[in-house]
Wavefront OBJ file of the C-alpha trace (Angstrom):
o trace
v 99.116 112.485 70.334
v 102.190 109.862 70.115
v 101.910 107.059 72.672
v 105.182 107.665 74.254
v 106.830 110.954 73.890
v 109.758 112.909 75.784
v 107.917 115.750 77.407
v 108.009 118.023 80.082
v 105.763 117.466 82.917
v 102.244 117.851 82.139
v 99.586 119.764 84.292
v 96.235 118.429 84.590
v 93.723 120.447 82.227
v 91.646 123.054 83.752
v 88.048 122.370 84.816
v 85.212 124.787 83.566
v 85.064 127.569 85.955
v 87.773 126.079 88.433
v 91.369 125.191 88.525
v 92.491 121.714 89.857
v 95.706 123.138 90.818
v 95.763 124.511 94.424
v 97.404 127.886 95.528
v 98.188 126.411 98.845
v 101.881 126.559 100.182
v 104.215 123.649 99.889
v 102.335 121.986 96.973
v 105.219 120.024 95.330
v 106.484 120.770 91.497
v 104.819 118.721 89.031
v 101.541 117.817 90.971
v 98.223 119.169 91.328
v 96.040 119.328 94.416
v 92.223 119.427 95.073
v 91.188 121.642 98.053
v 90.237 119.816 101.318
v 86.435 120.691 101.856
v 84.207 118.186 103.640
v 81.075 118.085 105.397
v 81.292 117.154 108.934
v 78.471 114.614 108.479
v 79.388 110.841 107.438
v 78.687 111.163 103.737
v 80.047 107.612 102.777
v 76.627 106.507 101.403
v 75.404 109.866 100.110
v 74.530 109.362 96.372
v 74.631 105.645 96.684
v 71.224 104.494 95.457
v 71.414 100.832 94.863
v 69.284 98.479 97.313
v 69.378 94.745 97.215
v 65.837 94.752 95.720
v 67.420 96.128 92.571
v 69.595 93.083 91.759
v 67.181 91.927 88.754
v 67.447 95.370 87.215
v 71.174 95.458 87.834
v 71.706 92.115 86.273
v 69.364 93.208 83.184
v 71.841 96.476 83.086
v 74.767 94.213 82.487
v 73.256 91.697 80.124
v 71.809 94.646 77.932
v 75.328 95.845 77.727
v 76.928 92.641 76.597
v 75.777 92.913 72.892
v 77.754 96.012 72.266
v 80.981 95.998 70.610
v 84.291 96.650 72.433
v 84.937 100.039 73.202
v 87.294 102.099 71.315
v 90.372 104.276 72.531
v 89.145 107.254 74.452
v 89.219 110.655 72.677
v 90.847 113.510 74.571
v 87.738 115.785 74.718
v 85.709 112.883 76.090
v 88.250 112.210 78.774
v 88.280 115.761 79.664
v 84.448 115.665 79.863
v 84.752 112.655 82.145
v 87.131 114.350 84.392
v 84.873 117.393 84.786
v 81.901 115.030 85.423
v 83.400 112.921 87.917
v 85.451 115.599 89.921
v 82.586 116.197 92.732
v 82.941 112.803 93.568
v 86.489 113.489 94.874
v 85.212 115.486 97.689
v 82.728 112.810 98.513
v 85.342 110.156 98.906
v 88.017 112.463 100.395
v 90.418 112.395 97.424
v 92.560 115.103 98.356
v 95.348 115.269 95.714
v 95.821 114.309 92.184
v 99.561 114.283 91.457
v 100.921 114.375 87.900
v 103.818 111.757 88.167
v 104.538 111.927 84.317
v 107.721 114.242 84.501
v 109.336 111.709 87.034
v 110.388 109.514 84.248
v 111.878 110.031 80.784
v 109.113 108.100 78.836
v 106.393 110.702 79.017
v 103.492 108.129 79.472
v 100.927 110.195 81.369
v 100.630 108.836 84.781
v 98.517 110.500 87.688
v 98.156 109.475 91.250
v 95.024 109.942 93.426
v 95.715 110.234 97.254
v 93.143 109.343 99.784
v 94.478 109.799 103.086
v 91.573 108.089 104.977
v 91.476 105.169 102.930
v 91.361 101.740 104.744
v 93.278 100.099 102.303
v 96.009 101.645 99.802
v 96.065 105.466 100.117
v 97.521 106.044 96.728
v 95.839 105.154 93.196
v 97.508 105.083 89.950
v 95.950 106.077 86.665
v 97.476 105.814 83.131
v 96.473 107.205 79.551
v 97.405 108.478 76.337
v 96.648 112.020 77.760
v 96.826 113.473 81.130
v 92.995 113.792 81.486
v 92.454 109.962 80.845
v 95.338 109.076 83.422
v 93.541 111.586 86.045
v 90.296 109.698 85.380
v 91.824 106.292 85.837
v 93.684 107.321 89.037
v 89.953 108.785 90.253
v 88.296 105.542 89.368
v 90.605 103.255 91.135
v 90.376 105.248 94.576
v 86.638 105.316 94.159
v 86.618 101.435 93.776
v 88.183 101.337 97.254
v 85.873 104.056 98.576
v 82.696 102.259 97.789
v 84.127 98.948 98.839
v 84.927 100.470 102.367
v 81.369 101.915 102.581
v 79.014 98.887 102.078
v 75.903 99.537 103.957
v 75.605 96.995 107.084
v 71.906 96.259 105.818
v 73.306 94.875 102.882
v 75.109 92.081 104.677
v 74.186 89.174 106.883
v 75.768 86.606 108.964
v 75.639 82.803 107.926
v 77.595 79.641 107.230
v 78.074 78.166 103.777
v 76.285 75.047 104.807
v 73.128 77.019 105.905
v 73.371 78.828 102.410
v 73.818 75.429 100.722
v 76.977 76.826 98.917
v 78.101 74.084 96.470
v 81.167 72.229 97.504
v 84.418 73.653 96.096
v 82.729 77.108 95.492
v 85.221 79.979 96.526
v 87.858 77.448 97.688
v 90.418 78.486 95.619
v 90.161 81.918 97.245
v 90.662 80.593 100.696
v 93.816 80.842 102.819
v 95.370 77.388 102.642
v 94.659 76.797 106.399
v 91.045 76.912 106.172
v 90.208 74.918 102.760
v 89.070 71.839 104.892
v 86.647 73.546 107.400
v 85.537 76.870 106.089
v 81.950 76.140 105.426
v 80.996 75.897 109.265
v 82.112 79.333 110.159
v 79.476 82.109 110.742
v 80.737 84.889 108.549
v 79.278 87.819 106.753
v 77.824 87.723 103.327
v 76.444 89.922 100.459
v 74.018 89.168 97.697
v 75.530 89.311 94.154
v 74.049 87.939 90.725
v 75.151 84.900 88.627
v 75.439 86.923 85.341
v 74.827 83.651 83.027
v 71.568 82.336 85.155
v 70.329 85.745 86.608
v 69.811 83.843 90.118
v 71.053 85.652 93.149
v 74.151 84.151 94.680
v 75.540 85.021 98.085
v 79.305 86.177 98.180
v 81.643 86.049 101.301
v 81.745 89.865 102.249
v 85.680 89.443 102.679
v 85.910 88.782 98.934
v 83.932 92.133 98.262
v 84.849 94.760 100.995
v 88.401 96.543 101.271
v 88.364 97.501 104.735
v 91.792 96.222 105.246
v 92.469 97.113 108.848
v 94.169 95.556 111.631
v 92.713 93.997 113.383
v 90.446 92.941 110.450
v 86.635 93.350 110.589
v 84.877 90.710 112.479
v 84.420 87.475 110.294
v 87.538 88.176 108.215
v 90.629 85.963 108.087
v 89.545 83.048 105.998
v 90.159 84.468 102.202
v 92.937 86.017 100.461
v 92.237 89.799 100.781
v 92.798 91.463 97.268
v 91.006 94.087 95.074
v 90.709 91.557 91.937
v 87.381 92.129 90.167
v 86.898 95.620 91.714
v 86.022 98.484 89.150
v 84.420 101.818 88.539
v 82.878 102.879 85.315
v 80.272 105.106 83.692
v 78.036 102.054 83.393
v 77.350 98.905 85.147
v 78.184 96.709 82.263
v 81.701 98.512 81.619
v 82.404 97.939 85.185
v 81.638 94.430 85.346
v 83.775 93.732 82.158
v 86.900 95.572 83.511
v 86.600 93.505 86.587
v 86.013 90.161 84.610
v 89.099 90.924 82.686
v 90.795 91.446 85.873
v 89.815 88.133 87.385
v 90.974 86.071 84.195
v 94.234 88.028 84.150
v 95.136 87.185 87.957
v 93.781 83.822 87.694
v 96.192 83.183 84.743
v 99.161 84.967 86.452
v 98.522 82.891 89.850
v 98.909 79.796 87.580
v 102.006 80.900 85.910
v 103.678 81.459 89.498
v 103.325 77.738 90.100
v 103.905 76.333 86.958
v 107.487 75.021 86.647
v 109.803 76.386 84.009
v 107.075 78.961 83.033
v 109.725 81.779 81.948
v 111.527 79.006 80.015
v 108.697 77.807 78.034
v 106.219 80.436 77.883
v 108.171 83.566 76.207
v 106.664 85.042 73.160
v 108.254 86.948 70.366
v 107.718 90.806 70.679
v 107.229 91.009 66.747
v 104.337 90.086 64.963
v 101.775 91.370 67.663
v 100.491 94.148 65.769
v 101.109 97.692 65.099
v 100.015 99.015 68.581
v 102.718 96.758 70.340
v 105.441 97.334 67.766
v 105.001 101.187 68.423
v 105.138 100.818 72.116
v 108.207 98.454 71.976
v 110.123 100.636 69.607
v 109.264 103.894 71.523
v 110.428 102.163 74.791
v 113.684 100.778 73.154
v 114.507 104.260 71.765
v 114.398 105.601 75.378
v 116.658 102.803 76.606
v 114.007 100.276 77.997
v 113.788 96.779 76.828
v 110.538 94.851 77.284
v 110.117 90.881 77.335
v 106.716 89.183 77.036
v 105.190 85.713 78.306
v 102.010 84.272 77.389
v 100.156 83.078 80.592
v 97.595 80.540 79.660
v 94.193 80.966 81.092
v 91.399 78.086 81.213
v 89.142 80.616 79.584
v 91.319 80.545 76.413
v 91.330 84.572 76.777
v 94.878 85.928 76.085
v 96.642 86.870 79.150
v 100.251 88.409 78.927
v 102.893 88.976 81.403
v 105.437 91.868 80.809
v 108.710 92.772 82.355
v 111.090 95.785 81.332
v 114.289 97.109 82.520
v 116.487 100.057 81.494
v 119.310 98.985 79.308
v 120.614 102.022 77.835
v 123.668 103.787 78.305
v 124.460 106.140 81.483
v 122.804 106.273 84.966
v 119.459 104.657 84.842
v 116.304 106.556 86.462
v 114.966 103.502 87.792
v 117.409 100.461 88.392
v 114.852 98.067 89.386
v 112.635 96.109 86.698
v 108.977 96.487 86.306
v 106.044 94.256 85.298
v 102.636 94.494 84.132
v 100.130 92.149 83.270
v 97.164 92.197 80.822
v 94.184 90.478 79.645
v 92.165 91.175 76.442
v 90.042 90.056 73.681
v 93.035 89.438 71.657
v 96.635 88.815 72.067
v 97.853 92.252 70.947
v 95.484 93.885 73.219
v 96.700 91.781 76.203
v 100.278 92.505 75.245
v 99.886 96.054 74.719
v 98.107 96.483 78.270
v 100.643 94.566 79.859
v 103.412 96.838 78.358
v 101.702 99.914 79.286
v 100.960 98.906 82.834
v 104.773 97.733 82.942
v 105.959 101.106 81.677
v 103.655 103.339 83.929
v 104.759 101.349 86.974
v 107.990 103.019 86.572
v 106.809 106.329 87.721
v 104.915 104.998 90.528
v 108.134 103.382 91.840
v 110.006 106.391 91.373
v 107.905 108.706 93.279
v 108.459 106.245 96.236
v 104.589 107.083 97.318
v 102.977 103.703 96.834
v 101.672 102.076 100.086
v 102.944 98.567 98.895
v 106.453 99.463 98.396
v 108.100 100.414 101.620
v 111.471 101.088 102.551
v 112.606 97.590 102.461
v 111.727 97.254 98.765
v 113.991 99.937 97.947
v 116.754 98.951 100.462
v 117.131 95.408 99.107
v 120.142 94.461 97.081
v 119.666 96.183 93.659
v 122.794 94.417 91.755
v 121.309 91.002 92.156
v 117.936 91.976 91.071
v 119.070 93.908 88.168
v 121.599 91.249 87.123
v 118.764 88.307 87.257
v 116.263 90.740 85.291
v 118.856 91.340 82.599
v 119.333 87.873 81.989
v 115.575 87.074 82.003
v 114.557 90.031 79.865
v 117.415 90.338 77.363
v 119.009 86.858 76.952
v 117.429 85.276 74.086
v 118.573 81.873 74.994
v 116.822 82.225 78.227
v 113.147 80.951 77.284
v 113.406 80.607 73.321
v 110.142 82.685 72.178
v 107.317 80.119 71.426
v 104.476 81.071 69.065
v 101.207 81.185 70.874
v 98.518 78.995 69.057
v 96.533 81.371 66.584
v 93.101 81.787 67.812
v 90.227 84.230 66.850
v 89.902 87.296 68.969
v 86.938 87.320 71.044
v 84.179 89.149 68.980
v 82.315 90.915 71.808
v 81.576 90.995 75.624
v 78.799 88.290 75.332
v 81.054 85.722 73.802
v 83.551 86.660 76.574
v 80.851 85.657 79.200
v 80.142 82.505 77.184
v 83.672 81.402 77.171
v 84.518 82.164 80.742
v 81.172 80.569 81.949
v 82.168 77.329 80.123
v 85.642 77.213 81.412
v 84.998 75.837 84.949
v 85.977 78.943 86.631
v 82.712 80.189 87.358
v 79.916 80.943 88.494
v 80.687 84.699 87.145
v 79.131 86.884 90.066
v 78.796 90.572 89.882
v 78.203 92.479 93.320
v 76.990 95.828 92.881
v 78.689 98.102 95.601
v 77.526 101.672 94.461
v 76.013 103.998 92.037
v 75.905 107.909 92.059
v 73.127 109.288 90.300
v 74.834 112.504 89.773
v 77.816 111.336 87.656
v 76.660 107.750 86.732
v 79.385 106.304 88.274
v 79.005 102.469 88.938
v 81.016 100.618 91.087
v 80.946 96.649 90.694
v 82.757 93.534 92.136
v 82.972 90.790 89.895
v 83.973 87.339 91.409
v 85.027 84.400 89.531
v 84.304 81.905 92.185
v 86.363 79.110 90.756
v 89.592 81.222 90.065
v 92.807 81.365 91.820
v 93.838 84.381 93.983
v 96.968 86.339 93.101
v 98.650 87.881 96.135
v 102.551 88.213 95.580
v 104.685 90.422 97.586
v 107.452 91.138 94.881
l 1 2 3 4 5 6 7 8 9 10 11 12 13 14 15 16 17 18 19 20 21 22 23 24 25 26 27 28 29 30 31 32 33 34 35 36 37 38 39 40 41 42 43 44 45 46 47 48 49 50 51 52 53 54 55 56 57 58 59 60 61 62 63 64 65 66 67 68 69 70 71 72 73 74 75 76 77 78 79 80 81 82 83 84 85 86 87 88 89 90 91 92 93 94 95 96 97 98 99 100 101 102 103 104 105 106 107 108 109 110 111 112 113 114 115 116 117 118 119 120 121 122 123 124 125 126 127 128 129 130 131 132 133 134 135 136 137 138 139 140 141 142 143 144 145 146 147 148 149 150 151 152 153 154 155 156 157 158 159 160 161 162 163 164 165 166 167 168 169 170 171 172 173 174 175 176 177 178 179 180 181 182 183 184 185 186 187 188 189 190 191 192 193 194 195 196 197 198 199 200 201 202 203 204 205 206 207 208 209 210 211 212 213 214 215 216 217 218 219 220 221 222 223 224 225 226 227 228 229 230 231 232 233 234 235 236 237 238 239 240 241 242 243 244 245 246 247 248 249 250 251 252 253 254 255 256 257 258 259 260 261 262 263 264 265 266 267 268 269 270 271 272 273 274 275 276 277 278 279 280 281 282 283 284 285 286 287 288 289 290 291 292 293 294 295 296 297 298 299 300 301 302 303 304 305 306 307 308 309 310 311 312 313 314 315 316 317 318 319 320 321 322 323 324 325 326 327 328 329 330 331 332 333 334 335 336 337 338 339 340 341 342 343 344 345 346 347 348 349 350 351 352 353 354 355 356 357 358 359 360 361 362 363 364 365 366 367 368 369 370 371 372 373 374 375 376 377 378 379 380 381 382 383 384 385 386 387 388 389 390 391 392 393 394 395 396 397 398 399 400 401 402 403 404 405 406 407 408 409 410 411 412 413 414 415 416 417 418 419 420 421 422 423 424 425 426 427 428 429 430 431 432 433 434 435 436 437 438 439 440 441 442 443 444 445
């Protein structure tokens, strides 16, 4: 299947013995729905078998997976099997609808939205992939991340101060709100236990850096740290979830540093050519549809490649989406990071066109488009604005164990993994990875 195609709206594949589409009235064209059928009892922790006594086994599961090679691209049949396998979790997590957004844009890149109306953070979650089943799995997994992080059992947490726990000076301080950086260690706040991946030692983590109960008023003890979902991931094994979260932590730290770097867009632009066949294919396919891309290298203290991509429509005629979109990506190589950033920026178009994202309110669409588009055009298209520079050549990160080694020696650690849930029937694991010395990224764009 081509990476990007002009195609009619796709449908979610049939599940064995069942259909994902719903025959209820008023279902919008181009989307599919899951039936709403819940037990009246609170089932938040059903199937969540982890207990705090299992931290050593959890750590061993991650460490044993670090010796594996990087996973290859998912095959269509594998994605369909995974979708069938995890679908029962949708009911437990109260995911009521899967919407296929692919046909809203001309690109044809499969994009699926999962909708969880009872969420305590964002109601909608986006997934992308090379085919519709892969995108659906991605959307469900993102919704499950927040579900598990909202349903942390109270017995896993405990109140304490950082001083009582002898938390080293400086730990977690880059993740604090500015007004608390001088006095936070004497506040009694809730904590949860994680594990230092390098040493294997238990490590307490402020609960506010782990949960996603983003309510108003906030839960007791909240208000000291920047609230983000950075490092939160679900996957089919604990190590893969941890690695997904670790790359995200590295990415967000590098982008946060880029935001405060004077002249970043002038000095860190990279040429879109010479990054490998995958990047060339994405760029040429997007250009054929009238969409231009620009790339910037966001240096990370870890040395892991991180790329920032911005896109905008430049073709003739009325644009489907006038506003620019952006995406960030980290990966074991510059090519992988650039491809991830480009695909994220392109898939963000469908989410913006749908108008269904929680974090894009009416204000986002009402603001002056002309000024934003003009500025983005200069930034993305003007070759004199930020002359491309060559990123110093460095070998690709060979395997996950090497990744942990370079991150552990970068000064951003310790690398902490917090287990949040495990479903025995589907084998889905939820892990929050925390880089205790990293910077938080929270930017309202």
